[in-house]
Structures are given as structure tokens and as C-alpha cells.
N, C-alpha and C positions, 0 to 999 in steps of 0.2 A: 565795269558794272558787274554785280553779282546777283545770283538768285539764291535766296535762303529758303530752304524747305525744312520744315520742322513737323514732327509727329508728336502729338501730345494727348493726354487723357481728355476726353470730351468735357468733363466738368471744369477743366482749367481754361477753356477757351475764352470766357469773358475776362478773366484776370489777365490773360496774355494780351488780349485786344486792348484792354485799358492801359497796360504797361507800355505797349507800343504806341498807343495814341498819346500818352504822356510825353514821349520823346519825339513826337512829331511825325510818326509814320502815318501817312494818309491813305494808304491802300494795301490790301492784301487779298488773296484768294483763299477761301476756306472750303475744304472738301471733307465729307464724312467718309472714312475709309475703315477697313478691317485689316488686322494683321497680328503678328506675334514676333517676339524676339526671344530673349532668354526666359521670359515669362511662360511661354509655351501653352497658354490657355489655361483652362480649369474645368472642373466637373460641376454639374448642377443637377438638381433633382427636379423632375417635372412629372406630375401625376404618379409619383411613386417610382418612376424609372430614372436611373442615373444616366446622364449622357455627357459627352465631352464637348466643350466649346473650344475649338482650336484657333479660331480667329476672334480677336477681341476688338470691340469698337474703339476707334481712335479718330482724331481730327488732324488733318494735314493742312498746314498753312504755307503758302508760297508768297514771298515778299521779294520784289525786285528793288535793288538799291544801288547807290553809288559805292565805290570801294571804301570810302572813308567812314561810312556808317556801320559797316559789318560788325565790328566788335561791340559797339553800343547796342545794336539790335540783339546780338547773341546774348549779351549780359541781361538785357531786359526779359528775354524769353526764359532764360535759365532761372532767374529770380521768380518770375510769375508762375512757371509751370512746375516748380519743385515741390514734391511731397516727401521725398526721402525714401519712397517705396519703389519696388521694382515696377517697371512699366511707365516711368515718368516720361520717357520719350527720347528722341534724338533730334539733332540739328545737323543739316547738311548744307554746305556752301558750294555753289557751282559758278563757274565763269559764265557770264551772260554776254554773248557776242553782239547782239543787236536787239534793239527795241524800237517799235514804231507805234505812235499814238494814231489810231485809225482816223479819228475825227479831224485832226489838224495836220497830220503828216509829220509832226515833230519826230525826231529820231534820237535814239540813245538816251543820254542823261536828261535831256529836256523832255523826253517822252515819259519819264518816270514821274 
């Protein structure tokens, strides 16, 4: 089992959700986060004063899946989240050692 964590631009969330739904992904966790990478924030004007925005709004998605679906999910996310501009995001894949569905007690792949 794997845990796929991806960080994307907020306005791409619905496109990514639809792309994942189209390939049969039934669940994910979405969190609003802030951060920066190579983009390093930007400057804005507010009431005539310039200030720096160091942390940019992003959306983090966590998807637990079986090993066979990882590449398909990564491909769907890459296609849907792509703008070609800096800050499109990142995808991380982690080993998921154990999963339990609380309601039924199912474990591992059957819990997904």
C-alpha cells in the first residue's frame, strides 16, 4: 500500500478531483496549506504599502491506494494540475504500512 501526497494550486483542486474520480478513486483527504518552494513567495501592495507574502496558499491531497494504482494516479494528477508555470506543485509517494477502517475493522487493502 502507498500514501500519495500532492501539493497543488488551489484553483486546480476541482480538476484534479474530477480526474481522480474518472479513474475510480473513491476517497481522498484535502487540506488547505501554505508554503513555498522555488517560487519563494511574492510582493503585494496593500493600502499603498508593499509587503512580502512568503507563504503561498496551496492544497494538499492525501490518497491511500494499493501499489498497482500508483502510476495511474500520479499520471492523472500531473495531467490535471499542470499549468506549465512555477508553483504547479509536487507529488510524494510514501510506503503505507497499515490501514484500518474504524467502522468495520477491515485492515490494509480491504480498508481502502
